[in-house]
N, C-alpha and C positions, 0 to 999 in steps of 0.2 A: 400355647401361646399365641396372643391374635399376631398375625403378620402385623409390621408398620411401614408408612412410606412420608414420605415428606409430603409430598403432592399427591394427593388422591383424585383423578379426573371420572367421573361418572357419567360414563358414555364415547362409543368410538366412533360419530359420525364427523360429521363436517367442521364442528365445533369443537368438540374432545381432543380431535389431532391434532388439529391446527394449531390450536392451545399448547398441547403438549410439544408441538415443531417447533415453536415461538421461542416458547421455555427454554430449550436443550440451543437452538442456536445463541442464543442469550447466556447459557450457562451450562456448558455440557455435565458440570459435576451435579445439577439436582438428581435427586431420586423420587422420578415420576412414576407411578402406575397409572392404566389407564385399564376402569374396568368393563367389562360389554360381552354379552351372552355369543354375538353373531360372528358368523362366518365370512359374512359376504358386507362387501360396503356399497353402495349404490350412490350415483350423482342422480338424484330423481327429477333435477332440472329440468331435463332431456324429456322424459316420459312423455308433456306434451306434445314434442316432436315426434317420440316411438306412434303416440296416438291418429298423429297425422300422415305417419305411414314415409318419414322423409330420415327417421335416425335408427339404428340399430340396436335394439332394446340388451344385447347380450353388448355393445360397448359401454352400459352406462354403469358396469358391475366389475367389482377386480374382490380379489380377495381379502378381507380385512386382516388378516397377516403383514400381508402387502403395503398397507400406509399407514402401517403400527409406525412410528419416529425408532430410527434406531437409540438404545441407550433410553428405551422407554419398556417398561417391561407390560405385559398385556393379562390382566388377569380374565380370563377364558369365564366369567359368571355373571349370574344376573343378582343386584342387586334387591333384595324384599327390603329394608326399614333402615333410617338411618335414627341412629342417635350422637346428634348434634354436639350434647350438656356433657358426651364422653370422649366425643373427638371421634367416632367411630360407625362402621358401616355394619350391616349383617348380610352374609350372603344366602344363596338359596341353599346351600348345601350345610348351613347353618355356621359356617368359621365365620370367623369377624376379622377388619382392618381397621387398623388405626392409621390416623392421618395428624400431620399436623396444618395442614392446608388442605381444604378441599375444593376444586372446581364443576358442577353441578350440570350437565349438559347432554341429558338423556332424551332429548327431541319429545315429540310431540307423541300422544295415543293413536289411531286411528280408530274409531268405534263403530264397526259395520254391524253389530247388533243392534244400535240403537233407531235403524229402520225397518220395521220387518220385514219378513220375506227377501231382502236384501241378497243376504247370502245364500240362500238357495239358487238363484237367480244369475247372478254375477256371472258373464260369460260367456251368457246365453239370452237367448229371448230378443237378444239387442239391448241388454243392460250392460251396462258397458263404465268404465273407471279407469283413468290414467293414476288411480292412487293406488296402483298396486304394481308391482314387477308383474304376476303372473296374468297382469289382464288387463294391461294397456295395449297389447296388440289387435288386442282382440277391436278396441276402439276402433280402428282404422277396418278393419273388417266391416263391422257397424255402417262408418263413412261410406265407404267401397259400394258398399254393396244395396244405401240407400236408394232408393226409386221414386223418391215422393214420399208423402205424407207428412206426420208431425214429427218433430224432431224436439226433445226435452232436454236442456243443460239446465245441472241443478247446482244452488250454492247454497250451504246450512247457514244454519243462527248462528252456531261457533264462531271461534277464530279457526282456521285452517293452515297450512303450509304452502306458502307459495299464494298469497290470494286472489292472485290474477286465475291461478290455473283453472279456476271451474267455467271463464267463459272466453277464454285464447283459444282452448277446443272449439269450442262452438262459433271462435269466428276460425275458423280453419278448417272446421266444416262444411258452412256456407259458402266459403271459398270455393274448396273444393266441389261440393254442388253447384256451382257458379259455372266453372270451366266444365262440368260433366253436364251441363243442358238440364239439369236436375231440379235448381233452384226456384225456380218457376211452378215448377209441382208442390213447393216444398212450405212447411209452415213453421218455423223457427221458434221456441219460444223457451225465453229463459225465467227460471222459478228459483228466487233467489231470496235467503232470508234476511239480507240486510235491505238496508232501507235505499238504499240507490244502488248505480254502475258502480262506480269508483270513487273512491274517498277525496283524490285531490280532482280541482274542480279544472284545472288546465289541460289535465289530462283525460277527464273522462268524457269533456267535450268532443273529444275527437273519438272515441268509443260510443259515443251515443251517431255522431254521424257513420260509425262504418255498424253499428247495427240498422239503422236507417236504408243504408245501402242495399241490405240481405231483407229486408221485412220485418227483422227479430222482433219478437213480440215481449215484451218487458212484464214480469212479474214480481213485487218486493215483498215482507214483508209475510213469507210463509213459508212454512216449516216441513218436510216433507217426512212423513211417518210411517209410509207403506208404500212399497212396491210387490206387484202384482206382474212377476213376469209371464206367465203362459196367456193370461187374459189382456198383458199390454195396458195396466193403467197403475197410475201412482196416485194416490193420494196425499193430498197437503192442506196442514193447518195452517190459518190466518193468525200470525202472532202481532201484526201492529196493534193499534188504537183502533182503527175504522173497519177492523174485518179480523180481530179479534174473534177465535175459535173457529171461523166459519171454513167448512170443509170444501172443498174441491178436491172432487174424483177427475182427473184427465185423464186420457186413451193416449199410447203414443204409438210410433213404428220404431223412433230408437228413442235411447235416456241415457245421458251419461249423470252420472252419478257422483259429487264428493261426497265423504263420508264423513258425520260429525267429528268432531277431534277435539281434544280434552288432554290436560295435564296424565301423563303415566301415572295409574291406578299407587302404586308405591312412592311417590312422590305428593301425589293428593294427599295422603294418608299419614304426611309426615309432619313435625314439626318445622320444618324446611317451608312450609306451603302457606299460603296466604287463602281470603277466604275462598276466592275463585280455584285454588288448586294448585298454581304457579309456584315459583321457588321464590321467594319475598326479597328482591332484592332491589336498591338503591339503582334510581332506573336512569342515572349518569353513572357513577360508579360501578356498579356491576358488583357491590359487595352486598351482603346480603345484609338485612337491614336490626338484625337479631343477634346471629352469629361471627362475630367479625372477621374468622380466619374461612369465612365459605363465601365462593363468588360464586356467578349463575352469568351463562350466556344460552342462547339461541335460541330453540323454541318452547324449550319449558321455562326460560324466564322471565316473571309478571310484567315483561315491558311492551307497553302502548303502541307499539310499532306494528310493521306486517314483518309477520317470521318467515323468514328468504334468506338463502347461502349469501345474500347481500350485505344483508344485514350484518350474519356473521363476521363477515369479513372485518369488519371495522368496529365490533365488539371486541373483536380476538386480540388485538393489540392494547386492548383497555384493559379488558382482566388480567393479561400479561406483565404490562407496566403496571399495575396496582396490586399485581401477587407480589411482584420481586419488592414493590417501597416497603411491602407489611411485612415480609419476612425480614424487611432492614432496619425494621422497626420507623419509617419513616411515612410523613404524611401521605396519603395516596389523590394523586395528581392528575390521575388521565382521567378525560370523562368523554363516553357518549351519545352523540346529541340526537339519536335515534334515527340514523341516518337508514335506507332501507330502499331496495331497488324494485320493479317489476318492468321483466324487457316481457312487454304484452306484445303475443305477437296477434297479427291483427289479418293476415294472410301469408300465402306462400310468396317470400320474398318482401313482407313489409313486416314492421316491426316500430312500437313508439315504446322509447327507454323511460320508463317513470323511474323517477330518483327522488327522496323528497325525504323530510325529516318528523321529528315528535309533533312538529305544529302543521304538518303537513302542507308545507311549503317546499317546492320545487327547490333541490338540489340538485342540480345537475353537472356532468362530467365535460359535456363538449357544451364548443363553443355556438351552437347552433339548437334552434326550436326543438326540444328533444320530442315534443309533443304533436311535431309530425310525424305520417309512417316513412319509414326507408327503407330501403335496401339497403343502407350499408349497415344496420343495429340487428337486422335479423342475419348477418355473416356475423357480427359479434355473436350471436345467439347461438347461434347455428356449429361457429367452426371454434372460435377463439374463448368461448368461456370454457366449455368444459376439457382445451389443452390445459386452460391457469386454473382449474378445478383440480386435476390429478397431478399437475408439472408445477406448480407454482403456489398455490393455497392449501391443500394439505401438508408440501412438503415447510410450510411456515414463512415461504419466502413471499409472499403477495399478500 
């Protein structure tokens, strides 16, 4: 006999845990289960600071068992397929679980294999990435030991979690090089699959000045296809109108790679996905466009905004409010406006807090111009946000 739950949450990351916690704060009698095979839970926004040498990687990890809310069942298994017509999911064990309502919060998949040679050389040959718990500390090794030459920072053509991360580490590296007298012998290059540095003009203006300050060479509309660590060569292909299929083979002394990312395979291949593979939800209500008892939020959802923890913090109350209304057979009244935030570190003790909505219009929290680099905002990222995450966001209180 299949197990059954009133609310089934797929994914025990930021989105899944905070939604479960918020639901139980509203109604302790709800029958909620989270399905996630992971032993550990990570606070990934700090990995840029780990790669910059100012945060201990061990403080970004806790046991998953310790963050699952009290009163919520944890099914430590992997989902392999969805049968939304039958209100059912199938686990890797072959067991099935029925649900009345489902919240899909399965995050994003890192596709390291899409770049030829990357997996073999990552963590050595000065090839680094902050997108991995195991490898983020090596980024700082590369920065610290850099004595000049060519430092490449890469951003893929796909959506990524924390869209600012591929260039934040570049600004930190440039500042480190400046402070250690290495910048004058350095050629820093940014190679990106995007058409510009940042989507919101107000913040991009500041970031372009930061690039100017360090003489950073910007290259857009390119896709990284191969990394040869021992030979210190990276191969890019043009993806823009003017450089389509043009090949660039670039030497490097260090390279920071951001892996291409996409919807998890088990979602991409499911009836829940849109053509691009993401969970097909209404961008305001976060309710599935075809299955009204399914909701989705976080990186797996088809929402045209940056995939960040800050976005999840605004999406979670919308999912919770609308889900509780759906259970009561009421009209859904909660709306998400696309709010997201990128705390862009631009140097040690400097940060631009970019906050914006679906229209790429700034939607700022503080009464000052957030496009300016500020020490106070760096302190927010370094100390306050990690405390908020573990102490307020995951327990559903913020």
